[in-house]
py3Dmol code that shows the C-alpha trace and the ligand (Angstrom):
import py3Dmol

protein = """\
ATOM      1  CA  MET A   1      31.570  11.128   0.415  1.00  0.00           C
ATOM      2  CA  GLY A   2      27.980  10.095  -0.448  1.00  0.00           C
ATOM      3  CA  LEU A   3      24.859  12.431  -0.540  1.00  0.00           C
ATOM      4  CA  LEU A   4      23.699  11.575   2.778  1.00  0.00           C
ATOM      5  CA  GLU A   5      26.622  11.017   4.627  1.00  0.00           C
ATOM      6  CA  GLY A   6      25.474  10.588   8.334  1.00  0.00           C
ATOM      7  CA  LYS A   7      21.941  11.289   7.760  1.00  0.00           C
ATOM      8  CA  VAL A   8      19.439   9.271   9.721  1.00  0.00           C
ATOM      9  CA  VAL A   9      16.699   7.858   7.713  1.00  0.00           C
ATOM     10  CA  ILE A  10      13.548   5.915   8.483  1.00  0.00           C
ATOM     11  CA  VAL A  11      12.026   3.622   5.653  1.00  0.00           C
ATOM     12  CA  THR A  12       8.522   2.116   6.314  1.00  0.00           C
ATOM     13  CA  GLY A  13       7.971  -1.165   4.549  1.00  0.00           C
ATOM     14  CA  GLY A  14      11.865  -1.596   4.463  1.00  0.00           C
ATOM     15  CA  ALA A  15      11.537  -5.289   4.555  1.00  0.00           C
ATOM     16  CA  SER A  16      10.660  -5.915   0.867  1.00  0.00           C
ATOM     17  CA  GLY A  17      10.173  -4.377  -2.596  1.00  0.00           C
ATOM     18  CA  ILE A  18      11.091  -0.914  -3.083  1.00  0.00           C
ATOM     19  CA  GLY A  19      11.660  -0.378   0.931  1.00  0.00           C
ATOM     20  CA  ALA A  20      14.260  -2.851   1.055  1.00  0.00           C
ATOM     21  CA  VAL A  21      16.121  -1.707  -2.355  1.00  0.00           C
ATOM     22  CA  SER A  22      15.978   1.808  -0.993  1.00  0.00           C
ATOM     23  CA  THR A  23      17.759   0.991   2.400  1.00  0.00           C
ATOM     24  CA  GLU A  24      20.598  -0.255   0.524  1.00  0.00           C
ATOM     25  CA  VAL A  25      20.812   2.761  -2.020  1.00  0.00           C
ATOM     26  CA  LEU A  26      20.362   5.039   0.799  1.00  0.00           C
ATOM     27  CA  ALA A  27      23.226   3.344   3.046  1.00  0.00           C
ATOM     28  CA  ALA A  28      25.364   3.389  -0.138  1.00  0.00           C
ATOM     29  CA  GLU A  29      25.243   7.226  -0.047  1.00  0.00           C
ATOM     30  CA  GLY A  30      26.136   7.207   3.703  1.00  0.00           C
ATOM     31  CA  ALA A  31      22.961   7.129   5.396  1.00  0.00           C
ATOM     32  CA  ARG A  32      22.216   5.562   8.834  1.00  0.00           C
ATOM     33  CA  VAL A  33      19.154   3.490   7.997  1.00  0.00           C
ATOM     34  CA  VAL A  34      16.287   2.382  10.242  1.00  0.00           C
ATOM     35  CA  VAL A  35      14.221  -0.751   8.435  1.00  0.00           C
ATOM     36  CA  ALA A  36      10.752  -0.270   9.907  1.00  0.00           C
ATOM     37  CA  ASP A  37       8.348  -2.888   8.712  1.00  0.00           C
ATOM     38  CA  ILE A  38       5.186  -5.075  10.389  1.00  0.00           C
ATOM     39  CA  ASN A  39       7.457  -7.910   9.153  1.00  0.00           C
ATOM     40  CA  ARG A  40       9.627  -8.275  11.933  1.00  0.00           C
ATOM     41  CA  GLU A  41      11.918 -11.159  10.484  1.00  0.00           C
ATOM     42  CA  GLY A  42      11.903  -9.304   7.291  1.00  0.00           C
ATOM     43  CA  ALA A  43      13.215  -5.937   8.750  1.00  0.00           C
ATOM     44  CA  GLU A  44      15.731  -7.992  10.680  1.00  0.00           C
ATOM     45  CA  ARG A  45      17.043  -9.626   7.711  1.00  0.00           C
ATOM     46  CA  GLN A  46      17.129  -6.545   5.525  1.00  0.00           C
ATOM     47  CA  ALA A  47      18.976  -4.606   8.351  1.00  0.00           C
ATOM     48  CA  LEU A  48      21.414  -7.383   8.460  1.00  0.00           C
ATOM     49  CA  LYS A  49      22.049  -7.101   4.901  1.00  0.00           C
ATOM     50  CA  VAL A  50      22.572  -3.475   5.117  1.00  0.00           C
ATOM     51  CA  ARG A  51      25.153  -3.814   7.956  1.00  0.00           C
ATOM     52  CA  ASP A  52      27.069  -6.594   6.016  1.00  0.00           C
ATOM     53  CA  SER A  53      27.598  -3.943   3.533  1.00  0.00           C
ATOM     54  CA  GLY A  54      29.517  -1.802   6.166  1.00  0.00           C
ATOM     55  CA  ALA A  55      26.708   0.804   6.769  1.00  0.00           C
ATOM     56  CA  GLU A  56      24.658   1.176  10.042  1.00  0.00           C
ATOM     57  CA  ALA A  57      21.051  -0.265  10.195  1.00  0.00           C
ATOM     58  CA  LEU A  58      18.528  -0.764  12.772  1.00  0.00           C
ATOM     59  CA  ALA A  59      15.575  -2.932  12.563  1.00  0.00           C
ATOM     60  CA  LEU A  60      12.115  -1.843  14.140  1.00  0.00           C
ATOM     61  CA  HIS A  61       8.936  -3.669  14.167  1.00  0.00           C
ATOM     62  CA  VAL A  62       6.052  -1.131  13.363  1.00  0.00           C
ATOM     63  CA  ASP A  63       2.425  -1.565  12.719  1.00  0.00           C
ATOM     64  CA  LEU A  64       1.113   1.414  10.890  1.00  0.00           C
ATOM     65  CA  GLN A  65      -2.405   0.887  11.865  1.00  0.00           C
ATOM     66  CA  ASP A  66      -1.282   1.470  15.526  1.00  0.00           C
ATOM     67  CA  GLN A  67      -0.612   4.977  16.610  1.00  0.00           C
ATOM     68  CA  GLU A  68       1.537   3.994  19.605  1.00  0.00           C
ATOM     69  CA  SER A  69       3.502   1.719  17.498  1.00  0.00           C
ATOM     70  CA  ILE A  70       4.271   4.599  15.080  1.00  0.00           C
ATOM     71  CA  GLN A  71       5.097   6.884  17.810  1.00  0.00           C
ATOM     72  CA  SER A  72       7.696   4.133  19.276  1.00  0.00           C
ATOM     73  CA  MET A  73       9.233   3.836  15.997  1.00  0.00           C
ATOM     74  CA  VAL A  74      10.082   7.557  15.643  1.00  0.00           C
ATOM     75  CA  ALA A  75      11.349   7.635  19.559  1.00  0.00           C
ATOM     76  CA  ASP A  76      13.415   4.438  19.077  1.00  0.00           C
ATOM     77  CA  THR A  77      15.269   5.823  16.196  1.00  0.00           C
ATOM     78  CA  VAL A  78      16.026   9.103  17.833  1.00  0.00           C
ATOM     79  CA  LYS A  79      17.160   7.077  20.965  1.00  0.00           C
ATOM     80  CA  ALA A  80      19.556   4.913  18.656  1.00  0.00           C
ATOM     81  CA  PHE A  81      20.758   7.563  16.351  1.00  0.00           C
ATOM     82  CA  GLY A  82      20.443  10.852  18.353  1.00  0.00           C
ATOM     83  CA  GLY A  83      17.960  12.228  15.742  1.00  0.00           C
ATOM     84  CA  LEU A  84      16.048  12.134  12.517  1.00  0.00           C
ATOM     85  CA  ASP A  85      16.836  13.729   9.157  1.00  0.00           C
ATOM     86  CA  VAL A  86      14.667  11.833   6.594  1.00  0.00           C
ATOM     87  CA  LEU A  87      11.331   9.832   6.702  1.00  0.00           C
ATOM     88  CA  PHE A  88      10.434   7.804   3.873  1.00  0.00           C
ATOM     89  CA  ASN A  89       6.816   7.052   4.155  1.00  0.00           C
ATOM     90  CA  ASN A  90       6.943   3.769   1.791  1.00  0.00           C
ATOM     91  CA  ALA A  91       4.866   1.078   3.351  1.00  0.00           C
ATOM     92  CA  ALA A  92       1.196   0.330   2.162  1.00  0.00           C
ATOM     93  CA  ASP A  93      -1.136  -2.556   2.568  1.00  0.00           C
ATOM     94  CA  THR A  94      -0.554  -3.796  -0.847  1.00  0.00           C
ATOM     95  CA  ARG A  95      -1.776  -7.480   0.013  1.00  0.00           C
ATOM     96  CA  LEU A  96      -5.099  -6.289   1.090  1.00  0.00           C
ATOM     97  CA  SER A  97      -5.240  -3.944  -1.948  1.00  0.00           C
ATOM     98  CA  SER A  98      -4.502  -6.736  -4.397  1.00  0.00           C
ATOM     99  CA  THR A  99      -7.114  -9.035  -2.943  1.00  0.00           C
ATOM    100  CA  ARG A 100     -10.178  -7.388  -1.566  1.00  0.00           C
ATOM    101  CA  ASP A 101     -10.081  -3.728  -2.525  1.00  0.00           C
ATOM    102  CA  THR A 102     -12.894  -3.428  -5.098  1.00  0.00           C
ATOM    103  CA  ALA A 103     -15.201  -0.869  -6.881  1.00  0.00           C
ATOM    104  CA  VAL A 104     -16.934   1.458  -4.318  1.00  0.00           C
ATOM    105  CA  GLU A 105     -20.332  -0.230  -4.739  1.00  0.00           C
ATOM    106  CA  HIS A 106     -18.758  -3.620  -3.584  1.00  0.00           C
ATOM    107  CA  VAL A 107     -16.006  -2.889  -1.299  1.00  0.00           C
ATOM    108  CA  ASP A 108     -16.380  -3.891   2.440  1.00  0.00           C
ATOM    109  CA  VAL A 109     -16.067  -1.122   4.705  1.00  0.00           C
ATOM    110  CA  GLU A 110     -13.530  -2.949   6.981  1.00  0.00           C
ATOM    111  CA  VAL A 111     -11.222  -3.178   3.854  1.00  0.00           C
ATOM    112  CA  TRP A 112     -11.614   0.447   3.177  1.00  0.00           C
ATOM    113  CA  ASP A 113     -11.068   1.404   6.758  1.00  0.00           C
ATOM    114  CA  GLU A 114      -7.793  -0.674   7.008  1.00  0.00           C
ATOM    115  CA  ILE A 115      -6.194   0.480   3.917  1.00  0.00           C
ATOM    116  CA  MET A 116      -7.152   3.993   4.798  1.00  0.00           C
ATOM    117  CA  ARG A 117      -5.492   3.408   8.266  1.00  0.00           C
ATOM    118  CA  VAL A 118      -2.256   2.018   6.992  1.00  0.00           C
ATOM    119  CA  ASN A 119      -1.754   4.220   3.721  1.00  0.00           C
ATOM    120  CA  LEU A 120      -3.108   7.526   4.813  1.00  0.00           C
ATOM    121  CA  ARG A 121      -3.480   7.799   8.522  1.00  0.00           C
ATOM    122  CA  GLY A 122      -0.148   5.730   9.093  1.00  0.00           C
ATOM    123  CA  THR A 123       1.777   8.332   6.778  1.00  0.00           C
ATOM    124  CA  MET A 124       0.095  11.092   8.624  1.00  0.00           C
ATOM    125  CA  LEU A 125       1.042   9.917  11.869  1.00  0.00           C
ATOM    126  CA  ALA A 126       4.672   8.963  11.284  1.00  0.00           C
ATOM    127  CA  ILE A 127       5.106  12.522   9.746  1.00  0.00           C
ATOM    128  CA  LYS A 128       3.302  14.036  12.965  1.00  0.00           C
ATOM    129  CA  TYR A 129       5.838  12.388  15.214  1.00  0.00           C
ATOM    130  CA  ALA A 130       8.911  13.148  12.890  1.00  0.00           C
ATOM    131  CA  ILE A 131       8.223  16.770  12.664  1.00  0.00           C
ATOM    132  CA  PRO A 132       9.449  17.772  16.472  1.00  0.00           C
ATOM    133  CA  HIS A 133      12.669  15.879  15.831  1.00  0.00           C
ATOM    134  CA  MET A 134      13.362  17.429  12.506  1.00  0.00           C
ATOM    135  CA  ARG A 135      12.400  21.081  13.928  1.00  0.00           C
ATOM    136  CA  GLU A 136      14.972  20.419  16.657  1.00  0.00           C
ATOM    137  CA  ARG A 137      17.611  19.718  13.956  1.00  0.00           C
ATOM    138  CA  GLY A 138      16.420  22.694  11.981  1.00  0.00           C
ATOM    139  CA  SER A 139      16.035  20.560   8.674  1.00  0.00           C
ATOM    140  CA  GLY A 140      14.395  17.490   7.429  1.00  0.00           C
ATOM    141  CA  SER A 141      13.186  15.838   4.313  1.00  0.00           C
ATOM    142  CA  ILE A 142       9.846  13.825   4.278  1.00  0.00           C
ATOM    143  CA  ILE A 143       9.159  11.633   1.213  1.00  0.00           C
ATOM    144  CA  ASN A 144       5.785  10.145   0.832  1.00  0.00           C
ATOM    145  CA  THR A 145       4.939   7.372  -1.432  1.00  0.00           C
ATOM    146  CA  ALA A 146       1.920   8.160  -3.812  1.00  0.00           C
ATOM    147  CA  SER A 147       0.689   6.338  -7.019  1.00  0.00           C
ATOM    148  CA  GLY A 148      -0.855   6.761 -10.444  1.00  0.00           C
ATOM    149  CA  ALA A 149      -3.774   5.275  -8.881  1.00  0.00           C
ATOM    150  CA  GLY A 150      -4.062   8.307  -6.811  1.00  0.00           C
ATOM    151  CA  GLN A 151      -4.041  10.539  -9.814  1.00  0.00           C
ATOM    152  CA  ALA A 152      -6.737   9.063 -12.146  1.00  0.00           C
ATOM    153  CA  GLY A 153      -9.673   6.586 -11.583  1.00  0.00           C
ATOM    154  CA  ALA A 154      -9.663   2.647 -12.366  1.00  0.00           C
ATOM    155  CA  HIS A 155     -12.248  -0.038 -12.177  1.00  0.00           C
ATOM    156  CA  SER A 156     -10.916  -1.258  -8.931  1.00  0.00           C
ATOM    157  CA  PHE A 157      -8.625  -0.525  -5.928  1.00  0.00           C
ATOM    158  CA  SER A 158     -10.817   2.388  -4.889  1.00  0.00           C
ATOM    159  CA  ALA A 159      -9.613   2.707  -1.259  1.00  0.00           C
ATOM    160  CA  TYR A 160      -5.952   2.290  -2.501  1.00  0.00           C
ATOM    161  CA  GLY A 161      -6.478   5.080  -4.932  1.00  0.00           C
ATOM    162  CA  VAL A 162      -8.219   7.443  -2.886  1.00  0.00           C
ATOM    163  CA  SER A 163      -5.733   6.931   0.087  1.00  0.00           C
ATOM    164  CA  LYS A 164      -2.649   7.616  -2.343  1.00  0.00           C
ATOM    165  CA  ALA A 165      -4.701  10.773  -3.565  1.00  0.00           C
ATOM    166  CA  GLY A 166      -4.849  11.710   0.131  1.00  0.00           C
ATOM    167  CA  VAL A 167      -1.164  11.265   0.425  1.00  0.00           C
ATOM    168  CA  ILE A 168      -0.644  13.849  -2.452  1.00  0.00           C
ATOM    169  CA  MET A 169      -2.779  16.336  -0.636  1.00  0.00           C
ATOM    170  CA  LEU A 170      -0.955  15.447   2.753  1.00  0.00           C
ATOM    171  CA  THR A 171       2.268  16.179   1.306  1.00  0.00           C
ATOM    172  CA  GLN A 172       1.415  19.540   0.072  1.00  0.00           C
ATOM    173  CA  TYR A 173      -0.065  20.538   3.543  1.00  0.00           C
ATOM    174  CA  VAL A 174       2.900  19.426   5.542  1.00  0.00           C
ATOM    175  CA  ALA A 175       5.252  21.173   3.086  1.00  0.00           C
ATOM    176  CA  THR A 176       3.253  24.253   3.495  1.00  0.00           C
ATOM    177  CA  GLN A 177       3.111  24.188   7.214  1.00  0.00           C
ATOM    178  CA  HIS A 178       6.832  23.493   7.607  1.00  0.00           C
ATOM    179  CA  GLY A 179       8.871  24.591   4.949  1.00  0.00           C
ATOM    180  CA  LYS A 180       9.988  27.985   6.822  1.00  0.00           C
ATOM    181  CA  GLU A 181      11.319  25.407   9.538  1.00  0.00           C
ATOM    182  CA  GLY A 182      13.758  24.104   6.998  1.00  0.00           C
ATOM    183  CA  ILE A 183      11.457  20.807   6.617  1.00  0.00           C
ATOM    184  CA  ARG A 184      10.732  19.728   3.179  1.00  0.00           C
ATOM    185  CA  CYS A 185       7.837  17.329   2.145  1.00  0.00           C
ATOM    186  CA  ASN A 186       7.716  15.647  -1.106  1.00  0.00           C
ATOM    187  CA  ALA A 187       6.105  12.921  -2.899  1.00  0.00           C
ATOM    188  CA  ILE A 188       7.246  10.084  -5.210  1.00  0.00           C
ATOM    189  CA  SER A 189       4.615   8.573  -7.362  1.00  0.00           C
ATOM    190  CA  PRO A 190       5.712   5.294  -9.151  1.00  0.00           C
ATOM    191  CA  GLY A 191       4.740   3.871 -12.285  1.00  0.00           C
ATOM    192  CA  LEU A 192       4.786  -0.062 -12.345  1.00  0.00           C
ATOM    193  CA  ILE A 193       7.628  -1.118 -10.471  1.00  0.00           C
ATOM    194  CA  VAL A 194       8.531  -4.692 -10.562  1.00  0.00           C
ATOM    195  CA  THR A 195       8.606  -5.804  -7.031  1.00  0.00           C
ATOM    196  CA  PRO A 196       7.170  -9.111  -5.252  1.00  0.00           C
ATOM    197  CA  ALA A 197       3.829  -7.253  -4.818  1.00  0.00           C
ATOM    198  CA  VAL A 198       2.910  -7.014  -8.460  1.00  0.00           C
ATOM    199  CA  ILE A 199       4.968  -9.243 -10.091  1.00  0.00           C
ATOM    200  CA  ASP A 200       2.479 -12.101 -10.915  1.00  0.00           C
ATOM    201  CA  THR A 201      -0.621  -9.948 -11.360  1.00  0.00           C
ATOM    202  CA  TYR A 202       0.884  -6.872 -13.455  1.00  0.00           C
ATOM    203  CA  ALA A 203       4.551  -7.328 -14.674  1.00  0.00           C
ATOM    204  CA  GLU A 204       4.444 -10.671 -16.734  1.00  0.00           C
ATOM    205  CA  GLY A 205       2.221 -12.122 -19.330  1.00  0.00           C
ATOM    206  CA  GLU A 206      -0.546 -10.141 -21.374  1.00  0.00           C
ATOM    207  CA  MET A 207      -1.041  -7.838 -18.426  1.00  0.00           C
ATOM    208  CA  GLY A 208       2.743  -7.119 -18.381  1.00  0.00           C
ATOM    209  CA  LYS A 209       2.800  -6.604 -22.102  1.00  0.00           C
ATOM    210  CA  MET A 210      -0.419  -4.128 -21.796  1.00  0.00           C
ATOM    211  CA  MET A 211       1.312  -2.118 -18.931  1.00  0.00           C
ATOM    212  CA  LEU A 212       4.344  -1.813 -21.002  1.00  0.00           C
ATOM    213  CA  ARG A 213       2.407  -0.276 -23.787  1.00  0.00           C
ATOM    214  CA  HIS A 214       1.166   2.274 -21.524  1.00  0.00           C
ATOM    215  CA  HIS A 215       4.680   3.558 -20.163  1.00  0.00           C
ATOM    216  CA  LEU A 216       6.573   5.734 -22.560  1.00  0.00           C
ATOM    217  CA  THR A 217       9.981   4.119 -21.777  1.00  0.00           C
ATOM    218  CA  ALA A 218      11.035   0.535 -23.240  1.00  0.00           C
ATOM    219  CA  ARG A 219      10.925  -1.021 -19.861  1.00  0.00           C
ATOM    220  CA  LEU A 220       9.010  -1.020 -16.612  1.00  0.00           C
ATOM    221  CA  GLY A 221      10.515   0.314 -13.663  1.00  0.00           C
ATOM    222  CA  GLN A 222      12.739  -1.295 -11.002  1.00  0.00           C
ATOM    223  CA  PRO A 223      12.883  -0.690  -7.275  1.00  0.00           C
ATOM    224  CA  GLU A 224      16.384   1.302  -8.080  1.00  0.00           C
ATOM    225  CA  ASP A 225      14.499   3.779 -10.038  1.00  0.00           C
ATOM    226  CA  ILE A 226      12.333   4.846  -7.071  1.00  0.00           C
ATOM    227  CA  ALA A 227      15.627   4.674  -4.711  1.00  0.00           C
ATOM    228  CA  HIS A 228      17.611   6.933  -7.000  1.00  0.00           C
ATOM    229  CA  ALA A 229      14.804   9.777  -6.985  1.00  0.00           C
ATOM    230  CA  LEU A 230      14.781   9.117  -3.236  1.00  0.00           C
ATOM    231  CA  VAL A 231      18.162   9.914  -2.762  1.00  0.00           C
ATOM    232  CA  PHE A 232      17.693  13.380  -4.653  1.00  0.00           C
ATOM    233  CA  LEU A 233      14.573  14.239  -2.356  1.00  0.00           C
ATOM    234  CA  ALA A 234      16.407  13.232   0.672  1.00  0.00           C
ATOM    235  CA  SER A 235      19.537  15.013  -0.115  1.00  0.00           C
ATOM    236  CA  ASP A 236      20.494  18.791  -0.133  1.00  0.00           C
ATOM    237  CA  ARG A 237      20.412  18.561  -3.929  1.00  0.00           C
ATOM    238  CA  SER A 238      16.708  19.230  -3.867  1.00  0.00           C
ATOM    239  CA  ALA A 239      16.918  21.843  -1.373  1.00  0.00           C
ATOM    240  CA  PHE A 240      14.479  24.184  -3.265  1.00  0.00           C
ATOM    241  CA  VAL A 241      11.930  21.334  -3.975  1.00  0.00           C
ATOM    242  CA  THR A 242       9.068  20.961  -1.716  1.00  0.00           C
ATOM    243  CA  GLY A 243       5.367  20.260  -2.055  1.00  0.00           C
ATOM    244  CA  HIS A 244       5.965  18.250  -5.231  1.00  0.00           C
ATOM    245  CA  CYS A 245       4.691  15.120  -6.374  1.00  0.00           C
ATOM    246  CA  LEU A 246       7.429  13.452  -8.620  1.00  0.00           C
ATOM    247  CA  ASN A 247       6.037  10.908 -11.008  1.00  0.00           C
ATOM    248  CA  VAL A 248       8.727   8.198 -11.415  1.00  0.00           C
ATOM    249  CA  ASP A 249       6.731   6.260 -13.718  1.00  0.00           C
ATOM    250  CA  GLY A 250       8.290   5.849 -17.206  1.00  0.00           C
ATOM    251  CA  GLY A 251       5.801   8.486 -18.368  1.00  0.00           C
ATOM    252  CA  CYS A 252       2.682   6.604 -17.577  1.00  0.00           C
ATOM    253  CA  MET A 253       0.592   9.326 -16.401  1.00  0.00           C
ATOM    254  CA  ALA A 254       2.161  11.903 -19.135  1.00  0.00           C
ATOM    255  CA  HIS A 255       0.199  10.744 -22.023  1.00  0.00           C
ATOM    256  CA  GLN A 256      -3.570  10.930 -23.151  1.00  0.00           C
ATOM    257  CA  ALA A 257      -5.608   7.936 -21.939  1.00  0.00           C
ATOM    258  CA  PHE A 258      -6.133   6.943 -25.305  1.00  0.00           C
ATOM    259  CA  TRP A 259      -2.598   7.130 -26.608  1.00  0.00           C
ATOM    260  CA  ALA A 260      -1.530   3.393 -26.454  1.00  0.00           C
ATOM    261  CA  ASP A 261      -4.894   2.224 -28.080  1.00  0.00           C
ATOM    262  CA  ALA A 262      -4.446   4.860 -30.872  1.00  0.00           C
ATOM    263  CA  VAL A 263      -0.700   3.547 -31.462  1.00  0.00           C
ATOM    264  CA  ALA A 264      -1.828   0.042 -31.693  1.00  0.00           C
ATOM    265  CA  THR A 265      -4.684   0.641 -34.060  1.00  0.00           C
ATOM    266  CA  LYS A 266      -2.240   2.829 -36.184  1.00  0.00           C
ATOM    267  CA  PHE A 267      -4.160   5.996 -35.587  1.00  0.00           C
TER     268      PHE A 267
END
"""
ligand_1 = """\
44
NAD
N 5.167 -1.683 -7.081
C 4.385 -0.923 -7.780
O 4.292 -1.053 -9.009
C 3.876 0.380 -7.083
C 3.140 1.271 -7.826
C 2.814 2.542 -7.486
C 2.916 2.639 -5.970
N 3.679 1.808 -5.182
C 3.937 1.926 -3.827
O 4.972 1.979 -3.323
C 5.296 1.227 -2.037
C 5.986 0.132 -2.184
O 5.424 -0.832 -2.823
P 6.007 -2.371 -3.062
O 5.773 -2.903 -4.294
O 7.441 -2.235 -2.689
O 5.326 -3.284 -1.809
P 5.386 -4.445 -0.967
O 4.162 -5.023 -0.744
O 6.644 -5.146 -1.514
O 6.144 -3.860 0.252
C 5.261 -2.943 1.267
C 5.986 -3.301 2.663
O 5.038 -2.565 3.675
C 4.810 -3.361 4.713
N 3.747 -3.221 5.346
C 2.452 -3.475 4.963
N 1.521 -3.267 6.025
C 2.274 -2.677 7.054
C 1.961 -1.938 8.353
N 0.567 -1.936 8.621
N 2.719 -1.546 8.995
C 4.029 -1.530 8.686
N 4.277 -2.022 7.436
C 3.626 -2.574 6.597
C 5.091 -4.885 4.010
O 5.242 -5.766 5.098
C 5.978 -4.839 3.174
O 7.219 -5.020 3.496
C 3.877 1.332 -1.594
O 3.474 2.472 -0.970
C 2.986 1.121 -2.839
O 1.877 1.538 -2.703
C 4.189 0.547 -5.760
"""
view = py3Dmol.view(width=600, height=400)
view.addModel(protein, "pdb")
view.setStyle({"model": 0}, {"cartoon": {"style": "trace"}})
view.addModel(ligand_1, "xyz")
view.setStyle({"model": 1}, {"stick": {}})
view.zoomTo()
view.show()
């Protein structure tokens, strides 16, 4: 028997990267999975893959910029599966962040607004519509996706980083407001996870080597590393954990900023 037997789980951004692998790992633990994504075809493809493994899965189109679309995602899930147990807020506008999200002085306000709408407002709205259904069940687990970029500053990616800092605080507010109702809310903060969104820019070549120097582990992260932490936070094994941001980052945020340079210069 899996750790999530019969649980209904929504995975936003389930069509690719961390989200896609998570749908498979959740299903292997017995979950009934909703693959929700703006990429309709990708969501259909991923739901089919999960169904081929023998689990139940449903593909839903959602645009996290659109309030009604988010409301429908939750309503359609409840209609199809009779309730909602787990919400994995995984989607982010990684495409816009990697192309047009710059230093504050130079960032276009439209870019800032869109990233905030998807990453922070979209996460908040998914939670807003999920809560009443979890309250009806008397339990629920919400897992948001943060980032190291939301815990320390960088030369660029200002909107992305600030949106992820907001996600960490949103996690604490929701945990505080709904803990007594049996609803938990935690965040996972990934390190560099090798997915299509980052592979070309960060995971390979000189950049890849530099990133690895700043992880305390001997390798960079894989989507399965996030999915395994997700299973823990989604399941009753973490029943006493709420309001927490779990760094699943190979220790990337655990060391002093100058540590890797100090090692390189044989300090
Ligand atoms: N990969 C990493 O190294 C890394 C590091 C830190 C945090 N993260 C976070 O992990 C999560 C997943 O990252 P990934 O690398 O798998 O990214 P990804 O780009 O592969 O996946 C993101 C998914 O979100 C979907 N999406 C984008 N905009 C949407 C919208 N408006 N509505 C609905 N769906 C939308 C995309 O279609 C895509 O399927 C993100 O929140 C990201 O910020 C990733």
